[in-house]
Each structure stands twice: as structure tokens, then as C-alpha cells.
N, C-alpha and C positions, 0 to 999 in steps of 0.2 A: 540630488550626489552624485559625483560621477564614480565610476567603478573603482579607481583606485583608492579615493576618499573611502569609498562604503567599505572597501575590505580593512583601511586601517582602523577604522571604528568598529568593527566586529569583535565580538569577545573570543577568545581563545584561549582561555584556561580550562579548568575541569569546573564543573559547577557540584558542589558537595556541601551538605547543611546550609544552604543560602550562602555560601561563600565562593567567589570566585578563586582558587588555588590552582597552581602548579601541581603537576604530577609529582608525586612521592619521589620518584629519582630526577626530576627533572627532564624529564624525555620529553619531543616534540615528533610530528609527523608532517609530513607535507601535504596540503590540499592543491590538488589542481584543478586549472580549468581546461574543461575537455573541447573547449573551442581552439586553443592554442596548445596545451600541453604544459603548459608552464604553468611553474609553483604561485599558488595565489598568496597564500600563506602559512606559517608553522602552526600547529595545534597541541595543547599539552596532549600527551600520551600516555592514558592512565594505567596503572599496574595492577595486580592484585592486590595491594595492601590498599590500593586508592577506593578497591570495589568493595572491599571490607569495611571502610572507613563511609563509605556511602549507603552500606547496610547497617551499620550503626548508626547512624544518624535517621534512616527509614524507620528502623526498629523503635528508636526512643522516641520520635514522633507521632508514631502510630495510634497509641490510644487518647491523646489529645485531637488526634485529627477526626478521629472515628467519633468520640463525643462532641465535635464541633456540630452546629444543627446543621442540618440538608438546607435549610434557607439559606445560611453564612457560606456554605461551601458553594450553593450555586450562585449566589451574588459574584463571588471571586472569579467563576468560569466567566461569567458574564463580563466582568471588567477586564480581564484581559480578551474575551472576544472583542471589546471595544477598544483597546490598544492595539490589536493585531489589525485590525480592520481603519483606523488611526494611520498604521504605517504600510498599510498594504504596498506602496510602489516601493517601499524600500526591502522588505520581504520579498517581494518578488523579482527585484534585481540580485539581490543574494543568492537565492534558489536557481536563478539562470546564469550567476557566475560560478557557481560550484558543481552545478548539475547539469548546465548545457541548455535545459529545454528552451524554446523560444518565449519571449517574453508574454504572448497572449496567453502561452498553456500555463507561466506562472502565476500570471493576476489570476486566473480561473483558479488557479491550486489554492491561492491565498484565501479567495473564497470560501471556497469548497471546507478548506483547512480550518479555519477561522470558523465554521457553522457547525461544528462538532463540541465546540464550548458552548454554543448559545442553545444547541439542544440538549446536551448533558446538564445545563447548568439549571434546564427545566425538567429532564427527568430524575435529578438527586432528590426530589421533593414526592416522589412519586412510585418510592420503592415501596409495595403492598404488601401486607402479612393478611391473615385471615384468622380469624375466632369462629368455632362454631362446637354446638353440644356434639359429644361422644355418640355416635350411635348405639352404642349399650346402654347410654344414660347412665355411666358411671363417674362423668367428668365433663370438663370442656379442653379442647383442643384448641391453644393458640401456635400461632406459626409466625414466626419473625425473619428478618433479613438482618443478616449484619456482614459489613465488609471482610473480604477475605483475609487481608492484612497485606504486610510489604510485598511488592510486586517489582517484580524486570521487563520491561518491554525494551525488546533487538526490534529496530526496524533498520529499513532499507534504503538505499539511494535513490529511487525513482521517483518518491514522494516526499522530498525532506520535511516538510511542515505538517502535510496531513496524515502521514502515516505513525506520524507523534501524537496529534491531538490526537485521533481515533483511540488511542490508547489512554492517554494522560486524560482527556473528557471524562471518559465513564469511571476509570478509576477513581480520580479525585472528586469525584460525585457521586462514588458509593462510601467513600470515607477513608480510600486505602492510601497509603505512601507507596510512592513510585520511584525507581531508578532506571533512567533510559538509556540505553547505547546506542545510539546513532551508527550508522553503517560510515566506515571511514573515510569515503568519498566526499559525503557529503555531513559533516557535524556542526558547519558554521549555524545553519538555519534554524537546529536545536538549541543551539549555545545560545542565537539571542532572544529565542522563545524566553529562557529561562530568566532572563532579566527582566522581561515584562509581567513574571509573576512575584518578582523581588517588588516590583512597582507596586503590583496590587496588593501585597501585605500577606501574600503565601508563608504560612509559618516555616521556621528553618527545618532541613529535614526531608519535608512532606516529597519535596521533588528534587532527586537529584542527575544529570547528565555528567555520564563517562565517555568522551570519546576516544578510541583507541585504537592504534594496527593491530594489535594481536588480541580477537577476540576471545578464541577460547580459553588464554590464560585469563583473561580478565572476567568474565562470567562463570568460570569452573568453581572458583570459591564459592559464589553466591548459590550455584544451584545444590551446592553440599550442606549448604550451611542450613539448619531446619527453622531458622527465622525466616524466610523467603517461603511465600506461601503461594505465590502465583507466578507464572511465567508465559507472557505472551510475544509471538515471533511471526515478522511477515520476511518472507525472502525463500529461498529456493527449497522443495522438496527435500534434496538428497540433505541440508543442513536443518530441515526441520524434524526430519525423522532421529538424526544425533540428539537434538536436544530433548524429542519427547524420552530418548531412550537414558539421557542424563536425569532427567528431571523424574525419573522413575524412582529412585532411590530415594526421594523425599516425598512423594507420591502428592508432585505438585500439582494444583488446578492448571491446566494449558490450554493455551489458543491459538492455533495455527492456522494462519492464513498463507497459504505456499503457492508453488507453481500453477500455471492455467496453461491450458491450449484451446482458446476457444476458437469454436466453429463457428462461422456465418453462412448461414444457410438459406439462400433463395429461391424459392419456389417458383414455378411457369405463372403462377398466376398475380405476382407480386410489382407493385408499381416498382418497375425498374429505377426511376431517377430518384424515388425516395431511400432505393436498396443503395446507390450509390450514394446518396447524401449519407446514409448512415454508415456506409464501408468507411468512409473517410474518417468520421469519428471515432469508429469502433479501430481503426487501423493505424489511423495517425496520430492521435493523443497522445500527447507526451514523446511525440517520436517514433510510438510501437513499442515504448520503452514500459509496461505497464501489463500488470498480470491479466488485466480484464481486456487486454489487447486482443483484437481479430486474426489469431494465428492462422487458419484455413477458411477458404473460401468456398464450399460447396454450393453450386449453382446449377439450377434445374438446366439440363442442354438445349431446350426450347427458347433460354433467354441468354446462355452462356455468353456468345459474342458479342451480344448488345451490352450487357453488364461489362466485360471485360474493355469493350472499347471505351465504354463511358468512363470507367474507373482509371483506366489507363489515362485517358487527356487530366481528370482532375488532380490525380499523382505528378504528372508532368507540370502541372502550374506551381506545384510546391516550391516555396524558394529556400534553400538549403544555404546556410550561414553562420555566423556567429548567433545565441540566442540575444545576446544584447543589441545586437541590430535591430531597431523596430520593423524593417521589414520582412524578417528573419519569420517562416512559417515551419522550417523544419531544423531542429539545431543537430550537433553533433552526439553519438553516443557515448555513452558516460565515461569508459577508457579504452584501452588497446585491447583487451581481454575480450571486451564486449563487441569491439570491431571484427577481432579475429572471428569470434563467434559466429556473428550474423554471416560474414563473408565464407568461412566454411561450409554452411548450412544452405548458402545460395549456391555454391560450385557443387554442392552433392545432390541438389535437385536438378539442375543442369547435367551433369554426367549421368543422373537417372533417366533423363530424356526430358526435361522440363523446357520449356521456350521462353527466354526472356524477352518480356514485353518492352519495358521499360526499366532502363537501371542496371543494374546486377554488377556492380564493380565500383570501389571504393576510388575515390578521386585524388589519393595519397597529398602529402604536403602537410604542413602544421593542423591539429587537432586530430579527432575522432569522427571523421564524416562519413557518412553510407546513404547512397541517396536512395530517393524515393523507388521501388522496385517492383515491378510487376512480374510474374513469372505465370504461365497459361500450361495448361495441360500436365500438372504436376503427377507424375504417376504415384502410387499407393507403396511405392519400397522409398520414397525420398524422404529423408531424414525428418526433413519441414514439415510434414506432416503429422508427423510425433514427437519432435520437439520443440520446447519453447524459444522460438526466434529472439523476440524482445528486442526488435528492431525496424524498420520501416518497409518492410517487405511483406506484397500481398501474394500468397499460393492459390492458384483457383484449380479446380477439379470439378467433373459435373457429374451430374447424375439423372436418373428417368423418374423414377418413383418414391414416393414419401419414405416408404420402408427404408429404401436403398440411403435416403438422406439421411434418416436416423440414424442407421447404423455406421454409417460413415461418422457424423458424427459423435456418437459415443464411442468411436474405435480409438481408445485413447485411456491413458491410467489417470489424464485427470478429470476434475470435474467442479470449475470454477463458475465459468461465463458462458452462454450460447448468447446468440443471437440467430432470430428466424425474422423473415419478411415474407408475407403472404399475405392476402386481401379477403381470407376466408378463416371467420372468427372461433368457428370449428375446428377446423385444422391448425389454429394459433394454439389453442388450448389444447388439444390433443397430441401436438408435439409436444408442446413446452412440459405436459405430464411425462411425456417419454423421453426426455431427455436427462441425462444422468450427470445434472449441474445444480448448485446452489442457487444461481441465479439465471433467469433469461430476460434477456430484452426483446419483446414484440413490436417490430415497427419501429425501432429506435437504436442510435449505435451508442448510446452514452445511458448508462444504467446504476451508476453510484449516486447514492441518494442518503443524506445524514439521518433520514426519517425509516430507511430502509434497512433491513438487517444484510451486511454483506460477511459471503462468505461461501465454503466450497464443501464440494465431499469427494470421495475416494481421493487421490493423490494429492488434490488440491486443499487438503486438510479438514478440519474441525474449529465449531467454536462459530461465534458471530459477533461482529461489530458494526456499532451505528442500530439505529431503531430501540425500541424498547429493549430487544433482546440485549443488547449493547452492555447495557449496565449488569446487567444478569449476570455476566461474567465474573464479576468480580465481588458479587456478595455467594454467602453463604444463608443457607437454610437451617433456624434454629426452630423444633418443635419444644412448647412447653405444655406440660401436662397439668391440670386444674385440677382441684376437686368441686 
């Protein structure tokens, strides 16, 4: 299917109560192609009234969905996994068109995103409780797990499929209904996913999708409604803080997967070639627009020149262009604002004394492109060492001792992911323990795994997604005292 045919076939209405509907006020908003800046299509623009309708449907469906057997819930998720897999290329092309990433990246995301449904299809039947005699001998203790109730998921634009499946999968497996508000930049993938749930037989109201161009207005009535019991958000730390404040009024269960500033630490005993391989994955995955992307490269001075030279050679080989082009390996940034942010951070680093080894300047023209960029000798005062760049920019700085490396890696308010390269197992474990992050990659540049708990500490949020921990975020613990 060519891009024009694909866009004409994609659903563009709200999905509420198992039905595609127009926004109550008939409003729409444009979705852009980041490679050209052109409008791909117009999508229904949800209003606060639409949000209330979605919550009405979720609340009405909650009891029956919670009472549905875990096996049946799991089989439904497995069915949707199969449907995504069958239509993998269609989903990959759709994500590339609305988000910009290169097709190989989109194909990898389809595989990763679909896997959450297979994983949580299996976890649905493994929500364990316990039974024991009371220590005092005066009765028995029965502990069970129950779904928290209707949930709101707010997802970002950088992984249009996976950020939704990572939340929908455990929620539905646990017996919760869910409303998804996808990012306004990339709503099409989530609307296409909703159609697959209908094909699989999901009861009306269990899942609704609300694209909107005015997020705060739409989410506010949901957060103020006592029927909503859970909020899960992936996005910036600033927005996450505001949502936590707003959710406090209703004492909502919350999961926050927020910003990152991942250090990539290369010790003097590392296999430099392997470290460069890992750096390419950790830096250029998704074009650098990932919360787990390596942001700061702390490289032992003994190997810094070699690492910088080899990384520059590899990054220079990236082919920048429209993501839909099969030869492209580096697509555009998501929008004009993100292009301005990356440009500003690079310019600030250069003014502070960093050396541009590769790239460093947007090419201009149509689309929101920024080239693969390497900055050497980045001073500690540069903003790019403190702020999340979310682009294809590698900022390299040196260190001499292990203690210096750990201190530099931890010198951030964020704590999502970190990467270390060393041949010394004792050092790997010692440094992993010392790093103030929720996840550590040891001699590997990709750490995301559906079977592992994903999440951070400090300003990178709280709660975990994936693994056996992921479904626990959607379950309440109930204690029953028996005689």
C-alpha cells in the first residue's frame, strides 16, 4: 500500500464505547508528516464532553470486564498480538509517516510493541495471592488481587505503538478498563490499534482512544472524576509533576515514566569497538528521540580519542532522509519545536567550548531534519550535559578514575537508564550498584525488554512497566480475615 492509500484508509475519528465517533463539537486537528511538514490528514479533536463519555463507557464496562476470566482476557490480548504481527508492515509504515522514524526503526517497534500483548496475555493468569494461618493462631489470612478500576493512559509521540501497548496490555490483563490519550503528533497508530481490538471481540467501553489537540482540557474532567482510579503517563518530567499534583485530589494510583539523561560510560578496559557498536544503538535508536537514549558519553581519557574517532566514522555513515525511504537510517525530528531545541542545545555547547567533530547544523529545507552530530571536549557548564537532547547528538567528555565517572554519571536530576562498558565483572557490578538509575545496560546498548521492569528513579518518575512488575501497577491488594 502506498503512503497516500495508507493514510486514506486509516481511522481518524474518536474511539469511544467500541464505536468510531466524531468529536462532539465536530472539531478536527491536523497530523503532520515530519519529513515534509505537510498535513497527512485531519483527526477528530476530542473535547472535555467526549472525555466524560469515554469515562462513562469505561465505568459501565468495568464490573463485567473485571469478572471476565483471566484466561479469556489473556486470549483476547493474544489475538490482538497476532493481528498486529500479521499487519506489521502496515503499522510500521503508518508510524513512519506520522512520527518520521526510519522504516527499520518502525518495524522493530512493531515487534517490540506487539510483544507486550503476548507477554501480558501470559501474565493475566499469574496474578497470585496467598493464604496462611495467622501467627497468633486466631484465624487465617487470605490475600487477593483485584483490578484498580478505570484507568487513563497518556502516551508520548516517540513510540506511537509501544507506549500504548505497554500500558494497555497490563491494564486489560488485570481486568481494568482504559482510556488512552495519544500524543497529538501521532494519534493514527493508536486509532488503528483500536480497530484490531474490535475485530478481536473486546467488549464496548473497555478501551477508548481520545486524540486531542488540547490535552489539559480533556484530561482535567477525568482526573477530577472519582470513577477514575489510575493514571499512567509517559512524557516529560515537567508535565509529569503537574499530573501528579492534579491526581492527588482523587488520590489516584499513578505511574510516571518521565524524562531521562542517560550516561554512557566507557572505562579504559572496555572493548572500544563493542562500545562504539553499543553507542550507535543507545544514541541513534529512534533517531535519538528516546527517553533511554544515551545523552552524555563519559569516556576514559585513555581511550577517548579512539572512541571519538570510531564513533564519528559510524555516525557519519548514517543516511538522513524521509523515514519512508527504505535506504534511510536517520529520519527527521518530530516537529519544528524539537528541531529548535536540539539546535539550541548544540549551539550552547559550542559557545561553552565544545568542538563540533561531526554535523552540528540543521540542513534547512522541507521537513525537520538534524544530522548525526558528535561534540567533543564538552565542558561541564554545557546545558546538553544536564538537559535531555532528544536528538542524534553525542556529547563526549572525559574522566580519569572510576569515582570520577560515577560522580559525573550521577550528576543529574534524572535517573532512568545508564550504560557502562568494561571487561571487569567486579567493576560492572560495583558501578551498576552505585549508579542512581532504574536501569543499567552492561556492555549492551539496548536494554528494553518486555519481560523486564522498565522505569526510573529521581526525576525520571516511579512505577514500572513490563515484566511481572508491570501488571502489579494495575492491581489492588485485598486482605480477607478468616476464622
